[in-house]
C-alpha positions as CSV (number, residue, x, y, z in Angstrom):
1,M,20.0,-3.9,-8.8
2,K,22.2,-6.3,-6.9
3,N,20.8,-9.6,-5.7
4,G,20.6,-8.5,-2.0
5,Q,18.7,-5.3,-3.0
6,E,16.2,-7.4,-5.0
7,I,15.6,-9.7,-2.0
8,G,15.3,-6.6,0.2
9,S,12.7,-5.1,-2.2
10,L,10.8,-8.4,-2.3
11,L,10.7,-8.5,1.5
12,L,9.4,-4.9,1.7
13,R,6.8,-5.7,-1.0
14,A,5.7,-8.8,0.9
15,V,5.4,-7.0,4.3
16,L,3.5,-4.1,2.6
17,G,1.2,-6.4,0.7
18,I,0.3,-8.5,3.7
19,T,-0.2,-5.5,6.0
20,F,-2.5,-3.7,3.6
21,F,-4.4,-6.8,2.7
22,V,-5.1,-7.6,6.3
23,H,-6.1,-4.0,7.0
24,G,-8.5,-3.9,4.0
25,L,-9.9,-7.3,5.0
26,S,-10.6,-6.1,8.5
27,K,-12.4,-3.0,7.3
28,F,-14.8,-5.2,5.3
29,Q,-15.2,-7.8,8.0
30,G,-15.7,-5.2,10.7
31,G,-18.4,-3.4,8.8
32,I,-17.3,-1.0,6.0
33,D,-20.3,1.1,6.7
34,N,-19.0,1.8,10.2
35,I,-15.7,2.9,8.7
36,G,-17.7,5.2,6.4
37,V,-19.4,6.8,9.4
38,W,-16.1,7.3,11.1
39,F,-14.6,8.9,8.0
40,H,-17.7,11.2,7.8
41,S,-17.2,12.2,11.5
42,M,-13.7,13.5,10.5
43,G,-15.1,15.5,7.6
44,I,-14.0,12.9,5.0
45,P,-16.8,11.8,2.6
46,S,-17.9,8.3,3.7
47,F,-17.6,6.8,0.2
48,I,-13.8,7.3,0.5
49,A,-13.8,4.5,3.1
50,Y,-14.9,2.0,0.4
51,G,-12.1,3.2,-2.0
52,V,-9.5,3.0,0.8
53,A,-10.6,-0.5,1.9
54,T,-10.7,-1.8,-1.7
55,I,-7.3,-0.4,-2.5
56,E,-5.9,-1.9,0.7
57,L,-7.4,-5.3,0.0
58,V,-7.0,-5.7,-3.7
59,G,-3.8,-3.7,-3.7
60,G,-2.4,-6.0,-1.0
61,I,-2.9,-9.0,-3.3
62,M,-1.4,-7.1,-6.3
63,I,1.7,-6.1,-4.3
64,L,2.2,-9.6,-3.1
65,L,2.1,-10.8,-6.7
66,G,4.3,-8.0,-7.9
67,L,1.6,-6.6,-10.2
68,G,1.5,-2.9,-10.6
69,T,3.8,-2.5,-7.6
70,R,4.7,1.1,-8.3
71,I,1.2,2.3,-9.0
72,V,-0.4,0.5,-6.0
73,S,2.4,1.8,-3.7
74,A,1.7,5.3,-4.9
75,F,-1.9,4.9,-3.7
76,Y,-0.6,3.6,-0.4
77,V,1.6,6.7,0.0
78,L,-1.5,8.8,-0.4
79,I,-3.6,6.7,2.0
80,M,-0.9,6.8,4.7
81,A,-0.4,10.6,4.2
82,G,-4.1,11.0,4.7
83,A,-4.1,8.8,7.8
84,I,-1.3,10.8,9.3
85,L,-2.8,14.2,8.4
86,F,-6.4,13.6,9.2
87,V,-6.2,11.2,12.1
88,K,-2.8,10.7,13.8
89,L,-1.0,14.0,13.5
90,P,-2.5,15.5,16.7
91,A,-1.2,12.5,18.7
92,G,2.4,13.1,17.6
93,L,4.9,10.5,16.4
94,T,4.7,8.1,19.3
95,G,1.2,8.9,20.7
96,N,-0.3,11.0,23.4
97,G,-1.7,8.4,25.8
98,K,-5.2,8.6,24.2
99,M,-4.3,7.3,20.8
100,P,-1.3,5.8,19.1
101,G,1.0,8.0,17.1
102,Y,1.8,7.9,13.4
103,E,5.0,6.0,13.5
104,F,3.4,2.9,12.0
105,E,1.7,4.9,9.2
106,L,4.9,6.8,8.5
107,S,6.9,3.5,8.3
108,L,4.4,2.0,5.8
109,M,4.4,5.3,3.8
110,I,8.2,5.2,3.5
111,I,8.2,1.5,2.5
112,A,5.6,2.3,-0.2
113,L,7.6,5.3,-1.3
114,Y,10.7,3.1,-1.7
115,L,8.7,0.8,-3.9
116,V,7.3,3.7,-6.0
117,L,10.9,4.9,-6.6
118,N,12.6,1.5,-7.0
119,G,10.0,-1.1,-7.8
120,S,10.4,-4.7,-7.0
121,R,11.0,-7.0,-9.9
122,F,12.2,-10.2,-8.1
123,L,9.5,-12.9,-8.3
124,S,7.0,-10.5,-9.7
125,I,4.3,-10.7,-12.4
126,D,5.5,-7.3,-13.6
127,S,8.9,-8.7,-14.5
128,I,7.3,-11.6,-16.4
129,L,5.1,-9.1,-18.3
130,V,8.2,-7.0,-19.2
131,K,10.1,-10.0,-20.4
132,A,7.1,-11.2,-22.5
133,K,6.7,-7.8,-24.0
134,G,10.4,-7.7,-24.9
135,L,10.2,-11.1,-26.5
136,S,7.0,-10.1,-28.4
137,R,8.8,-7.0,-29.8
138,A,11.9,-9.1,-30.7
139,I,9.6,-11.6,-32.6
140,Q,7.8,-8.7,-34.4
141,N,11.1,-7.2,-35.5
């Protein structure tokens, strides 16, 4: 990738990581049990709330560090698809006056999908691990 693309990927990774970290943190701080009840009211098992909040919180840190970026981003794509389909779809893209639309979730989902497809190696732990693995192989040979 060219330098500008790497910086662009880093910026997308940072925004995605910060956003999901904050959303996960707010779920725990606001009472994860309440989120579970809300999930249950929509027909989603309440234990899923714990998984979503944990993936958002821990995944946000991982994405910021550039650790498992593609894998964590794939989970984010699934979470955002679920949010759109189960919660926001009836409100439309921009909302219906009663609730916001799904434009925010769609934007996050597309950023995450970009990172699934392209990764983000610039200033990432993943790139350090890949270099170390390559060096290890070179030493063994």
